[in-house]
LOMAR-92593 format. One record per residue (C-alpha): x, y, z. Coordinates in Angstrom, 1 decimal. Each point is the difference from the previous one (the first is absolute). Example, Ala and Ser with C-alpha at 12.3 -4.5 7.8 and 13.67 -1.06 7.14 Angstrom:
<pts>
{u 12.3&v -4.5&w 7.8} .
{u 1.4&v 3.4&w -0.7} .
</pts>
This chain:
<pts>
{u 0.0&v 0.0&w 0.0} .
{u 2.9&v 2.3&w -0.7} .
{u -2.1&v 2.1&w -2.2} .
{u -2.8&v 0.5&w 2.5} .
{u -1.3&v 3.5&w -0.3} .
{u -0.5&v 2.5&w 2.8} .
{u -3.7&v -0.5&w -0.1} .
{u 0.5&v -3.7&w 0.4} .
{u 2.1&v 0.6&w 3.1} .
{u -2.6&v 2.3&w 1.5} .
{u -2.7&v -2.5&w -0.8} .
{u 1.9&v -2.7&w 1.7} .
{u 0.0&v 2.0&w 3.2} .
{u -3.8&v -0.2&w -0.2} .
{u 0.4&v -3.8&w -0.3} .
{u 2.2&v 0.1&w 3.1} .
{u -2.8&v 1.7&w 1.8} .
{u -2.3&v -2.9&w -0.9} .
{u 2.5&v -2.3&w 1.6} .
{u 0.0&v 2.2&w 3.1} .
{u -3.8&v -0.4&w 0.2} .
{u 0.5&v -3.8&w -0.1} .
{u 2.5&v 0.2&w 2.8} .
{u -2.2&v 2.1&w 2.2} .
{u -3.2&v -1.9&w -0.8} .
{u -1.7&v 3.1&w -1.4} .
{u -0.5&v -1.6&w -3.5} .
{u -3.4&v -1.4&w 0.7} .
{u -1.9&v -2.5&w -2.2} .
{u -2.4&v 2.7&w -1.1} .
{u 2.9&v 2.3&w -0.9} .
{u 1.6&v -2.7&w -2.0} .
{u -3.2&v -0.7&w -1.9} .
{u -0.5&v 3.8&w -0.6} .
{u 3.5&v 0.4&w -1.4} .
{u -0.4&v -3.0&w -2.3} .
{u -3.3&v 1.2&w -1.2} .
{u 1.2&v 3.5&w -0.6} .
{u 3.1&v -0.9&w -1.9} .
{u -1.3&v -3.0&w -1.9} .
{u 3.0&v -2.2&w 0.5} .
{u 1.1&v -1.3&w -3.4} .
{u 3.5&v -1.3&w 1.0} .
{u 0.4&v -3.3&w 1.9} .
{u 3.3&v -1.8&w 0.8} .
{u 0.4&v -3.3&w -1.5} .
{u -0.8&v -2.7&w 2.5} .
{u -2.2&v 2.2&w 2.3} .
{u -1.5&v -3.1&w 1.5} .
{u 3.5&v -1.4&w 0.7} .
{u 1.1&v 3.2&w 1.7} .
{u -3.2&v -0.1&w 2.1} .
{u 1.0&v -3.5&w 1.1} .
{u 3.6&v 0.9&w 0.6} .
{u -0.7&v 3.3&w 2.0} .
{u -2.2&v 1.1&w 2.8} .
{u -1.8&v 2.5&w -2.2} .
{u -3.5&v -0.4&w -1.3} .
{u -0.7&v 0.1&w -3.7} .
{u -1.5&v 3.5&w 0.2} .
{u 3.1&v 1.3&w 2.0} .
{u 2.3&v -1.5&w -2.7} .
{u -2.1&v 1.8&w -2.7} .
{u 0.4&v 3.4&w 1.7} .
{u 3.7&v -0.5&w 0.6} .
{u 0.5&v -1.2&w -3.6} .
{u -2.0&v 3.0&w -1.4} .
{u 2.2&v 2.4&w 1.9} .
{u 3.2&v -1.8&w -1.0} .
{u -0.8&v -0.4&w -3.7} .
{u -1.9&v 3.1&w -0.7} .
{u 2.5&v 2.4&w 1.6} .
{u 3.0&v -1.7&w -1.6} .
{u -1.1&v -1.8&w -3.1} .
{u 3.4&v -1.7&w -0.4} .
{u -1.1&v -2.3&w 2.9} .
{u 3.2&v 0.3&w 2.0} .
{u 1.4&v 2.4&w 2.6} .
{u 3.6&v 1.1&w 0.0} .
{u 2.1&v 1.1&w 3.0} .
{u -0.1&v 3.7&w -0.8} .
{u -3.8&v 0.0&w 0.2} .
{u 0.0&v -2.1&w 3.1} .
{u 2.2&v 2.5&w 1.8} .
{u -2.3&v 2.9&w -1.1} .
{u -2.9&v -1.8&w 1.5} .
{u 1.7&v -0.4&w 3.4} .
{u 1.2&v 3.6&w 0.0} .
{u -3.7&v 1.0&w 0.0} .
{u -0.7&v -1.7&w 3.3} .
{u 3.1&v 0.9&w 1.9} .
{u 0.6&v 3.8&w -0.7} .
{u 2.0&v 0.6&w 3.2} .
{u 2.7&v -2.6&w -0.8} .
{u 2.0&v -1.5&w -2.9} .
{u -1.8&v -3.2&w -1.2} .
{u 2.2&v -0.7&w -3.0} .
{u 2.3&v -2.5&w 1.6} .
{u -2.7&v -2.0&w 1.7} .
{u -2.1&v 0.1&w -3.2} .
{u 3.0&v -1.4&w -1.8} .
{u 0.3&v -3.0&w 2.3} .
{u -3.8&v -0.5&w 0.0} .
{u -0.2&v 0.1&w -3.8} .
{u 2.7&v -2.7&w -0.3} .
{u -1.9&v -2.2&w 2.4} .
{u -3.1&v 0.3&w -2.2} .
{u 2.2&v -0.5&w -3.1} .
{u 0.4&v -3.7&w 0.6} .
{u 1.4&v -0.8&w -3.4} .
{u 2.4&v 3.0&w 0.1} .
{u -1.1&v 1.4&w -3.3} .
{u -0.1&v 3.6&w 1.1} .
{u -3.7&v 0.2&w -0.2} .
{u -3.0&v -1.4&w 2.0} .
{u -2.9&v -1.7&w -1.7} .
{u -3.5&v 0.1&w 1.4} .
{u 0.1&v -3.7&w 1.0} .
{u 3.2&v 0.5&w 2.0} .
{u -1.3&v 3.1&w 1.6} .
{u -3.4&v -1.3&w 1.1} .
{u 1.5&v -3.3&w 1.3} .
{u 2.4&v 1.9&w 2.2} .
{u -2.7&v 2.5&w 1.1} .
{u -2.3&v -3.0&w 1.0} .
{u 2.8&v -1.3&w 2.2} .
{u 0.7&v 3.3&w 1.7} .
{u -3.6&v 1.0&w 0.6} .
{u -1.7&v -3.3&w 0.6} .
{u 2.6&v -2.7&w 0.3} .
{u 0.7&v -2.2&w 3.0} .
{u 2.7&v 1.1&w 2.5} .
{u 2.3&v -2.6&w -1.5} .
{u -0.6&v 1.2&w -3.6} .
{u 0.7&v 3.6&w 1.0} .
{u 3.2&v -0.9&w 1.8} .
{u 1.3&v -2.0&w -2.9} .
{u -0.7&v 3.0&w -2.3} .
{u 1.7&v 2.4&w 2.4} .
{u 3.0&v -2.3&w 0.2} .
{u 0.3&v 0.3&w -3.8} .
{u -0.2&v 3.8&w 0.3} .
{u 2.9&v 0.0&w 2.5} .
{u 2.0&v -2.5&w -2.1} .
{u 1.1&v 2.7&w -2.4} .
{u 2.6&v -2.0&w -2.0} .
{u -2.4&v -3.0&w -0.1} .
{u 2.6&v -2.5&w 1.2} .
{u -2.5&v -1.6&w 2.5} .
{u 1.5&v 1.7&w 3.1} .
{u -0.2&v 3.3&w 1.7} .
{u 3.2&v 1.6&w 1.3} .
{u 0.2&v 2.9&w 2.4} .
{u 0.7&v 2.6&w -2.7} .
{u -3.0&v -1.0&w -2.1} .
{u -2.2&v 0.3&w 3.1} .
{u 1.6&v 3.4&w 0.7} .
{u -0.7&v 1.2&w -3.5} .
{u -3.7&v -0.8&w 0.2} .
{u -0.5&v 1.4&w 3.5} .
{u 1.9&v 3.2&w -0.9} .
{u -2.1&v 0.3&w -3.1} .
{u -3.2&v -0.2&w 2.1} .
{u 1.2&v 2.7&w 2.4} .
{u 1.0&v 2.2&w -2.9} .
{u -3.4&v -0.4&w -1.6} .
{u -1.9&v 0.8&w 3.2} .
{u 2.1&v 3.1&w 0.3} .
{u 1.1&v 2.4&w 2.8} .
{u -3.6&v 1.2&w 0.3} .
{u -0.9&v -3.4&w 1.4} .
{u 3.2&v -0.5&w 2.0} .
{u 1.1&v 3.5&w 0.9} .
{u 2.4&v -1.1&w 2.7} .
{u 1.4&v -3.1&w -1.7} .
{u 3.7&v -0.4&w 0.5} .
{u 2.2&v -0.8&w -3.0} .
{u 1.0&v -3.4&w 1.4} .
{u -3.5&v -1.1&w 1.0} .
{u -0.6&v -2.2&w -3.0} .
{u 3.3&v -1.9&w 0.5} .
{u -0.8&v -0.5&w 3.7} .
{u -3.4&v -1.3&w -1.0} .
{u 1.6&v -2.4&w -2.5} .
{u 2.7&v -1.2&w 2.4} .
{u -2.5&v -1.0&w 2.6} .
{u -2.3&v -1.9&w -2.4} .
{u 2.8&v -1.6&w -2.0} .
{u 1.5&v -1.4&w 3.1} .
{u -3.3&v -1.6&w 1.0} .
{u -0.6&v -1.4&w -3.5} .
{u 3.5&v -1.4&w -0.7} .
{u -0.5&v -2.9&w 2.3} .
{u 3.2&v -1.9&w -0.9} .
{u 2.1&v 3.2&w -0.2} .
{u 1.3&v -0.6&w -3.5} .
{u -0.5&v 3.5&w -1.2} .
{u -3.1&v -0.7&w -2.2} .
{u -3.7&v -0.6&w 0.7} .
{u -1.7&v -2.9&w -1.9} .
{u -3.7&v -0.1&w -0.8} .
{u -0.5&v -2.6&w 2.8} .
{u 1.8&v 2.3&w 2.5} .
{u -2.0&v 3.0&w -1.2} .
{u -3.4&v -1.8&w 0.3} .
{u 0.8&v -1.5&w 3.4} .
{u 1.3&v 3.3&w 1.4} .
{u -2.9&v 2.1&w -1.2} .
{u -2.6&v -2.4&w 1.3} .
{u 1.5&v -0.4&w 3.4} .
{u 0.9&v 3.6&w 0.7} .
{u -2.9&v 2.5&w 0.3} .
{u 2.4&v 3.0&w -0.3} .
{u 1.4&v -1.2&w -3.3} .
{u -3.5&v -0.7&w -1.3} .
{u -1.3&v 3.5&w 1.0} .
{u 3.0&v 1.6&w -1.7} .
{u -0.6&v -1.9&w -3.2} .
{u -3.6&v 1.2&w 0.0} .
{u 1.5&v 3.4&w -0.9} .
{u 0.7&v -1.5&w -3.4} .
{u -3.6&v -1.0&w -0.5} .
{u -1.1&v 3.6&w 1.1} .
{u 2.3&v 1.7&w -2.6} .
{u -1.1&v -2.5&w -2.7} .
</pts>
């Protein structure tokens, strides 16, 4: 979607607002039906029934999401530049570009530089309505920046710092410069159970589910999603 126009990008922000309504539960069944009726949805992803079976979204929710995804950007894919612009709209007091970069690459499971509707809605389903185990596996993949199957301390530091940068000084006015590293040092020590300098998926899952403090901190990720 490198040729995506300015109007396409602005339109995609409107689509992001539809996602926000899904997150907050304000996209009611009646509203979904109204939007579908008003816009006369003519685009449908191939295998809509398969997506309905694979995700936790209803058929009508998938239709609304697909309309926003396809109508605003007809190429059918989202690139990283547009993704960053969307995030900047929701976090005006901070710098969301780095976190959006990491989040985009977690969505881009095939590492093609673009995110298709199917990839996007599958990830969104996990983050909004997945089980605790599914959400933690997805979060592990986000923190595993180089995709080698492990999380090291620097990777965790990069993600945590990106979250703090995105929330901005307006949210954390008295935040000390070394707070993110202190945060990471404590959690990494708890997660790295065999003290080999890396955190495996099993260590991550076990640590998050047995430590309420870690779980509460990771919920920040879900909130900024």
